[in-house]
C-alpha positions as a printed Julia matrix, in Angstrom:
307×3 Matrix{Float64}:
 -102.15  -51.12   12.17
 -102.29  -51.89    8.45
  -99.88  -50.58    5.83
 -102.67  -48.35    4.49
 -103.36  -46.85    7.93
  -99.64  -46.42    8.58
  -99.16  -44.46    5.35
 -102.18  -42.27    6.14
 -101.03  -41.54    9.69
  -97.44  -40.85    8.65
  -98.54  -38.53    5.86
 -100.68  -36.54    8.29
  -97.72  -36.2    10.65
  -95.49  -34.8     7.91
  -98.0   -32.66    6.02
  -96.87  -29.4     7.63
  -93.13  -30.03    7.41
  -92.52  -31.87    4.15
  -93.51  -30.99    0.56
  -93.97  -34.72   -0.13
  -95.45  -36.21    3.07
  -96.89  -39.39    1.53
  -93.78  -40.19   -0.52
  -91.56  -39.61    2.52
  -93.73  -41.92    4.61
  -93.6   -44.61    1.93
  -89.81  -44.41    1.67
  -89.36  -44.59    5.44
  -91.85  -47.45    5.76
  -90.14  -49.44    3.02
  -86.78  -48.83    4.66
  -88.2   -50.04    7.96
  -89.8   -53.15    6.51
  -87.07  -54.14    4.07
  -84.42  -55.54    6.4
  -82.27  -57.69    4.14
  -84.92  -57.91    1.43
  -85.43  -55.55   -1.5
  -88.96  -54.23   -1.25
  -90.33  -51.53   -3.52
  -93.35  -49.26   -3.62
  -95.45  -51.81   -5.49
  -95.11  -54.09   -2.47
  -96.82  -51.54   -0.24
  -99.79  -51.06   -2.56
 -100.3   -54.77   -3.09
 -100.31  -55.36    0.68
 -102.32  -52.4     1.99
 -104.39  -54.56    4.34
 -101.42  -56.37    5.87
 -100.65  -55.44    9.49
  -97.32  -53.78   10.2
  -95.43  -55.46   13.1
  -95.42  -53.43   16.32
  -91.62  -53.3    16.37
  -91.66  -51.77   12.86
  -94.27  -49.21   13.94
  -92.02  -48.08   16.8
  -89.03  -47.84   14.44
  -91.04  -45.96   11.82
  -92.37  -43.43   14.32
  -88.8   -42.6    15.33
  -87.89  -41.99   11.69
  -91.03  -39.94   11.06
  -90.22  -37.8    14.09
  -86.77  -37.07   12.69
  -88.26  -36.2     9.3
  -90.86  -33.95   10.96
  -87.96  -31.97   12.44
  -86.55  -31.39    8.97
  -83.88  -34.07    8.8
  -83.31  -35.19    5.19
  -84.56  -38.63    4.18
  -81.06  -39.61    3.03
  -79.64  -39.08    6.51
  -82.46  -40.99    8.16
  -82.18  -44.1     5.99
  -78.41  -43.73    5.64
  -78.05  -43.68    1.88
  -78.94  -41.84   -1.32
  -79.24  -43.27   -4.82
  -76.98  -41.6    -7.37
  -76.29  -42.85  -10.89
  -78.14  -46.09  -10.06
  -75.85  -46.76   -7.1
  -76.55  -46.38   -3.38
  -74.17  -44.1    -1.48
  -73.8   -44.0     2.28
  -74.69  -40.52    3.53
  -74.58  -38.83    6.91
  -74.29  -35.31    8.29
  -70.62  -35.17    7.3
  -71.36  -35.05    3.56
  -73.59  -33.23    1.13
  -76.46  -35.36   -0.13
  -75.83  -36.27   -3.81
  -78.15  -34.41   -6.17
  -79.61  -35.67   -9.47
  -78.2   -32.69  -11.4
  -74.66  -33.74  -10.45
  -75.15  -37.0   -12.37
  -74.62  -35.0   -15.56
  -70.97  -34.5   -14.61
  -70.57  -38.28  -14.65
  -72.17  -38.47  -18.11
  -69.93  -35.72  -19.46
  -66.71  -37.25  -18.14
  -67.59  -40.67  -19.51
  -68.25  -39.04  -22.89
  -64.8   -37.43  -22.83
  -63.19  -40.74  -21.88
  -65.01  -42.68  -24.6
  -64.07  -40.07  -27.2
  -60.47  -40.34  -26.11
  -60.56  -44.12  -26.39
  -62.02  -43.83  -29.89
  -59.32  -41.36  -30.94
  -56.56  -43.71  -29.87
  -58.18  -46.96  -30.99
  -56.47  -46.96  -34.39
  -53.03  -45.91  -33.19
  -50.22  -47.54  -31.27
  -50.65  -44.97  -28.5
  -52.82  -45.51  -25.48
  -54.84  -42.8   -23.75
  -53.42  -42.18  -20.3
  -55.33  -39.93  -17.96
  -55.2   -38.39  -14.56
  -58.63  -37.84  -13.05
  -59.15  -35.84   -9.86
  -62.4   -35.04   -8.08
  -62.12  -31.91   -5.93
  -64.26  -31.74   -2.78
  -65.36  -35.33   -3.24
  -67.78  -35.53   -0.3
  -69.48  -38.92   -0.48
  -67.28  -39.85   -3.44
  -70.32  -40.22   -5.69
  -68.7   -38.65   -8.78
  -65.46  -40.67   -9.08
  -67.07  -43.89   -7.86
  -69.9   -43.6   -10.39
  -67.42  -42.91  -13.17
  -65.24  -45.87  -12.25
  -68.21  -48.22  -11.93
  -69.3   -47.21  -15.42
  -65.95  -47.84  -17.09
  -64.6   -51.01  -18.63
  -62.0   -52.41  -16.22
  -59.43  -52.34  -19.04
  -59.57  -48.56  -18.89
  -58.2   -48.53  -15.34
  -54.82  -49.94  -16.31
  -53.41  -46.7   -17.74
  -55.2   -44.16  -15.6
  -54.83  -42.62  -12.15
  -57.75  -41.47  -10.01
  -57.55  -39.02   -7.1
  -60.23  -37.56   -4.84
  -59.62  -34.76   -2.35
  -61.6   -33.16    0.44
  -60.8   -30.71    3.22
  -63.0   -32.72    5.61
  -61.47  -35.89    7.07
  -64.94  -37.03    8.08
  -66.19  -36.72    4.51
  -63.19  -38.69    3.25
  -64.06  -41.55    5.59
  -67.55  -41.67    4.07
  -66.1   -41.59    0.54
  -63.63  -44.37    1.33
  -66.42  -46.5     2.79
  -68.5   -45.97   -0.35
  -65.53  -46.94   -2.53
  -65.06  -50.07   -0.44
  -68.76  -50.92   -0.68
  -68.61  -50.64   -4.47
  -65.36  -52.62   -4.58
  -63.15  -49.94   -6.12
  -61.29  -48.61   -3.06
  -57.95  -49.69   -4.55
  -58.62  -47.67   -7.69
  -58.93  -44.24   -6.04
  -56.33  -42.4    -3.96
  -58.2   -40.32   -1.34
  -56.29  -37.26   -0.1
  -57.0   -34.81    2.69
  -56.46  -31.13    1.96
  -57.6   -27.99    0.19
  -58.57  -28.35   -3.48
  -55.61  -29.42   -5.68
  -52.92  -28.93   -3.03
  -52.81  -32.47   -1.56
  -52.64  -34.08   -4.99
  -50.12  -31.75   -6.61
  -46.93  -33.61   -5.68
  -48.42  -36.98   -6.55
  -49.73  -35.63   -9.83
  -46.28  -34.26  -10.68
  -44.79  -37.71  -10.18
  -47.33  -39.46  -12.37
  -48.03  -37.01  -15.18
  -45.19  -38.18  -17.43
  -46.76  -39.57  -20.57
  -50.18  -38.27  -19.62
  -52.22  -37.04  -22.58
  -55.52  -36.4   -20.83
  -56.29  -34.64  -17.57
  -59.8   -34.39  -16.08
  -60.89  -32.38  -13.05
  -64.41  -32.49  -11.63
  -65.55  -30.09   -8.95
  -68.88  -29.83   -7.18
  -67.58  -27.28   -4.71
  -69.6   -25.14   -2.28
  -71.16  -22.4    -4.43
  -74.07  -20.97   -2.44
  -74.01  -17.43   -1.08
  -74.61  -16.81    2.64
  -78.03  -15.28    1.88
  -79.12  -18.4    -0.03
  -79.73  -20.44    3.11
  -82.77  -22.66    2.82
  -84.53  -24.77    5.46
  -84.34  -27.79    3.14
  -80.55  -27.86    3.46
  -80.1   -26.6     7.02
  -78.9   -29.98    8.32
  -76.31  -30.49    5.6
  -72.71  -29.38    6.35
  -72.13  -25.67    5.76
  -68.58  -26.53    4.68
  -70.03  -28.29    1.64
  -72.6   -25.61    0.78
  -71.35  -22.04    1.07
  -68.62  -20.6    -1.13
  -68.04  -17.14    0.3
  -69.7   -13.8    -0.35
  -70.44  -14.48   -4.03
  -70.28  -18.27   -3.8
  -67.24  -18.44   -6.09
  -64.29  -18.18   -3.69
  -63.29  -21.84   -3.95
  -64.05  -22.15   -7.65
  -61.79  -19.18   -8.43
  -59.07  -20.57   -6.19
  -59.23  -23.95   -7.94
  -58.89  -22.33  -11.37
  -55.94  -20.27  -10.14
  -54.28  -23.42   -8.79
  -54.63  -25.1   -12.18
  -52.89  -22.12  -13.77
  -50.1   -22.11  -11.18
  -49.49  -25.85  -10.92
  -49.46  -26.93  -14.55
  -47.57  -25.95  -17.66
  -50.54  -25.53  -19.98
  -51.26  -26.5   -22.59
  -49.22  -29.7   -22.58
  -52.11  -32.14  -22.99
  -55.89  -32.19  -23.19
  -57.13  -30.65  -19.97
  -60.8   -30.81  -19.03
  -62.46  -29.12  -16.05
  -66.1   -29.72  -15.13
  -67.59  -27.3   -12.58
  -71.07  -27.41  -11.1
  -72.47  -23.99  -10.13
  -75.55  -21.82   -9.73
  -77.17  -20.6   -12.97
  -76.32  -16.95  -12.15
  -72.62  -17.79  -11.79
  -72.17  -18.81  -15.44
  -70.81  -15.47  -16.65
  -68.39  -14.84  -13.74
  -66.96  -18.35  -14.14
  -66.57  -17.84  -17.87
  -64.86  -14.47  -17.43
  -62.47  -15.74  -14.77
  -61.6   -18.81  -16.83
  -60.9   -16.82  -19.99
  -58.79  -14.38  -18.0
  -56.59  -17.3   -16.92
  -56.84  -19.35  -20.11
  -57.63  -17.03  -23.05
  -57.75  -19.87  -25.59
  -59.93  -22.2   -23.54
  -63.06  -23.67  -25.08
  -66.14  -23.55  -22.91
  -69.54  -25.15  -23.0
  -72.34  -24.69  -20.49
  -74.7   -27.61  -19.85
  -78.21  -27.16  -18.52
  -79.88  -29.26  -15.82
  -83.24  -31.0   -16.14
  -84.98  -27.7   -15.34
  -83.25  -25.98  -18.25
  -80.96  -23.93  -15.99
  -77.22  -23.45  -16.53
  -75.6   -25.9   -14.13
  -72.26  -27.28  -15.37
  -69.45  -25.51  -17.19
  -66.99  -27.61  -19.17
  -63.66  -25.87  -19.71
  -61.29  -27.47  -22.21
  -57.7   -26.27  -22.36
  -55.55  -27.67  -25.17
């Protein structure tokens, strides 16, 4: 069977179960054919008349069958691209979304601004960074991979998750991207596992950054497209904000604020913007807040600055 025929047959198999049957088939076929090479879509369309090996056909049909049952592409091929990096994914972690990449951009902007502020002084910016509910580790790993290695000398990075299985995936991703020694992974609920360590290291800290892509869906927002992803990483209680509120309360309880620049970046549903703002201002009346929209123009990330 040629590549052209394989794409046609696979697309027909997925047409009733996937919104992008041809694209899914192409991705799965490339993953099957690639092996240790780095093939791309242009390869397929410049070799349409080439026969696909029988062993690859068997492998592809198994993957197509899984996709036809609704399993996400990222779980089938074992990775998802995020911020131009590949992250190992499985059913223990939420699949990284493109909209979450904006958190990485925003944090890097804060870091660069801090570096600029201190560039003409004898002081050095020293930060604690902590990613809450890290999942695959895509946020802290992407941030670290984007930073100049000199930045790492005076900064401490933590990542927490309540799922030990998710932490194993995150640690593997950090190892793959050669920064495992730069992140301390901690098991536990929100800020709790990092609190004692943070207390020991916050002397001299002048910048504190928290990122949180916590579960924020409501129970009635279940969708077939996410049914195979872990519920623990998706649903945030009756209004979707249980964990986000708890995190903000922990920040208030754990830290004497304001003692240094404190930044919190929270991803959320568009309709949760006002409740998050109200809760934050109730805890931190002088906080500055800015809401950032995703590529669809919807409110997606709230940046809370306490200083």
